[in-house]
N, C-alpha and C positions, 0 to 999 in steps of 0.2 A: 505428371501434373505440370501445367504451365504456371507462370507467375501469378496470374489472377486466381487460379484454383488454390494455390498454396496460401496466398494471403487470406482467402475466404475461409480456409481450414482454421487458421488462427483466429479470425474474427468470430467464428462460431464454436470456438473451443468449449467443450462441455465442462462447466465448473460446478462442483458439488454445491447443493443448495439446501438450506434448512432455515426457513424464516428469513430473517435479515442478517444472519451470521456471515462474517467474511470468510472466504476460502481462497486466499491468494496462492495456494500451493502450486498449481500448474503454471500460472503466469510467472512465478518466481523461478520455477525450474526451467521454463522456456528461456527466460532472460539469462539465467546462469549458463545454460548450454550454448546460447548464442555467444556469450562472452568467451567461453572456452574455444569455440570455433574461431573467433576473431583473433585469439591469441595463438592460433595454429595448433591447438590440441586436437587429439583424436576425436572424431565425432561420437564414438562410443565411450561413455563415461562409466568407470567402475562404480558400482553402487556404494562401496565403502567411502568413496570421495563425495558422492552426491549426498549421502546420509549426513555427513559432517557439515558440508557447505550449505546445503539447503536447510538443514536444521538451524544453522546460524541465521540465514536469511529470514526464516519464518519467525525466529525470536525477535529479530530487529524490525521486521516490516509486517508481520502478521498479528492477529489478535493474541492476547495472552491465553495460553492454555497450559494445563498440567503436563501434557506430553505433546511432542511434535512428531509427526509421522511422515517423513519423506518417502517412505515406501509406497504410499498411496499414489501420489502423482507420478512417481517413477514408473509404476506398473500400469496405472490406468491411462496414462497418456497414449498408450498403444491404440486404444479404442478411438482416438481422435484422428487416426490416419496420418500422424506426423512423426511418430516415434516407433522405434523397433527395439526389441530385445532378442538378439540371436539366442537360440536354444531355449526360448521361453516355455516350449512345450514339455520340457523335461522336469519342470518345477510344479509341484503339487499346489493346486489352488483350492480355496475354500468354496463353500456353496454360493457365495456372492461374488466369486471370481477374483478374490484377493490372495496375496501370498504372505507367508511368514517372513518377517525381517531376517530371522536367522538363516533361512534358506538362501536369501539373496547374498548373504556373506559366505555361506558354506559353498555355494556353487560359483562363487566369484563372478557374479552376474554383472554385465555391463549393458548400458542402453544409451540410445541417442537418436537424433533425427534420422529419418530414412536417408539412404544414399542420395536420392534425387534432391531432396530438400536441402541437405547439407551442401551438396555441390552448387545448387543455385544460390544459397546464402553466401557461399564463398565467391561466387562470380558476380553477384548483383547486390551492391551495397545499398541501393535505393530500396530494394525489397526488404533487406535487413532493417533499414530505418523505419519502413512502414510497419513491419511486424512488431518491432520494439515499441513504437509509439502506440500501437493498438493495445499491447499488454499494459503499458503505463496508463494510458487514458481511461481504459476500461476498468481498472482495478485500484488505482491509487490517485490521491490528489496531487496537484501540480507541485506542492511544496516539498514532496519527498522524491520526486522523479530523479533529480540529480544524485541524491543519496543512493538510490537503488542502482543507477548506472555505475556509480563508483564502486559499489559493493559487488557488482557482477562483472566488473572489468570491461564495460562497454564505453568506448570513447567515440561518440558520434555527436553531431549537431542535429537537433530535432526541431521540427515545427509542429505545432498542434494540428491534429487531424480534424478537430472540431466534432468528433464523434459524440461527445457529451455536451449537448446543447444546454445552455444555461439562460435563464431569464435575464435579459439585459438590464432589468430594473433591480435585480437582487442586490447588487453592490450599493446602489444609490439608496435603496430602501433601508438596508441594514445600517449604513453609515449615518443616515439621518436619524434612525431610531436611537442610536447610541451617541448622538450629538457630536459626531465626527471626532471621537476620541477612543483610544484602545480600552476595551472593557476590562483589561487586567491592570495596565500601568498608567492609563490616562494619556498616553502619548498623543500629541496634537500639534503637528508642525505642518504649515502650509506654504506653498509658493503662490503668492497672491491670494486667491480664494480657493485654490485647489489643495486638498490634503495630499501629502506624500507619505509613502511607506505605511499606509493604513489600508487594510484589506478586509473584505467580507469573507469570513471563514464559515464553511458549513460545519455544523456540529456532527450531524450524520452525513457522511460523504455522499456526493452525487453518485459516485460509483456504486453505492449501496442503496440507491434510489431515494436518497434524502432529498426532500423538496426544496425549491427555491422560495422559502418562506422566512419571514423575519424571525419567527420563533425557532427556526432551525439555523439561525445565523448569529455570529458574533463579530463585532468590529474589533479587529486585532491589529496591532502593529506587525510588521513583517516578521520580527523575531518571535513574538508570542504566537503568531499563526503557525510558524514552523514547529515550535515547541509543543503546541496543542496537537497538531497533526502527527507528530512523532510519539505522542503519548507521554510526554514528560510531566504533564499536569492534566487534570480533568476537573469536572464540576460535580459537587454533591447535589442531592435533591434540594438542598436549601440554597443552591447556587454559591457555595463556598468554593474557592480555588484550592484544590488538593494536589500536592506535589508528590511525584513518585519517589519511592525509596531507591529506585534504580538511577535516578538523576543525581549527578554529583558534579563537582568542579571547583575551580578556585576563582580566578578573576571573573566577575560578573555573575557568579552562581547565586550568591546571597542577594546582590543588588537587583538582579533581573528575574529571579525565580523564587528563592526561599522567603524573601520578605513579604510575598503575597500569599504564602501558604496559610490557609485558614481564614483568609480575608474574603469578604463578599465581592462579587463582581461590581464594577461600575455599571449600575443598572441602566437599561434604556429608559427613555423618557415616559413611556407608558407601560403599565403592568401587562397589558395585552401583548406587548412585544417580548416579554420575558421568555428565556429559553424554555421550550417544552421538555418536561421530564421524560417523555418518550424518547427524545433525541439524546438527552444527556445520559440516560441509562445505556443507550446503544454505544455511546462513546466510551463509557466506563468499561463495558464488556468487550468491545471489539477493537479499541485503539489504545486505551490506557495501559501502560507497562508497569510491571511490578506491583507493589502494594502502596497504600497511602502512608505517608509519613505521620508520625504522631503529632497531634496538635498541642 
């Protein structure tokens, strides 16, 4: 495969789908494996290492689940034509083509990018940059990109590919609806007439096909935007701010997060702009981490 074919393989990566549930398993595995290559590690990664590291990445950047299953992307990525597992034919598979986690440990299975792809990744930094940005833009909001890069050990400078096109009026419409102040803390600082560090956040991410509508938006300062996208707090059906019991800290924790727990949003100027329950429910299920703290 040449460069264009490889990039296309990652652009068309088959990701598990059921309704609007998030499934960042394969993208996170791809990013982790790229990070390992950039650090000079072997292209074939032992499953026992992937199981631990990918499980951690899924807990940090995936939706909250009772169990995390790194075995699925590790095994299924073979079907996308970018990943191989030497000796895979000796492992018994189920009727749907999956394997038992215990067998991956028992047979000391390792997997990784094909030799051709690994070699081209090592020789072509611009292709690495393109593939990494595709994984980020297609599955995660901008606010968490740097966190994921740090967690996967990828140290590159990226420019947006513009794959996820956004309504250019979305930000203006959301900020106007919330009268140019943060819906959580009321932050409102401007240079002249222009607000600074105030952003239009999607409640249901664009990467999950969340629309560019005011009812799917919140005006948030850059800090609360980041906290919201990382799942440190969410919204109840009554539009109360609910803080995760996984969130903790010292300096700034009470001032910037806990003091808003149980409080209502700073509502937009019209009720027709209020966040839609369809989108807030998605955020609770697919982004929010931990459980609600007691009120």
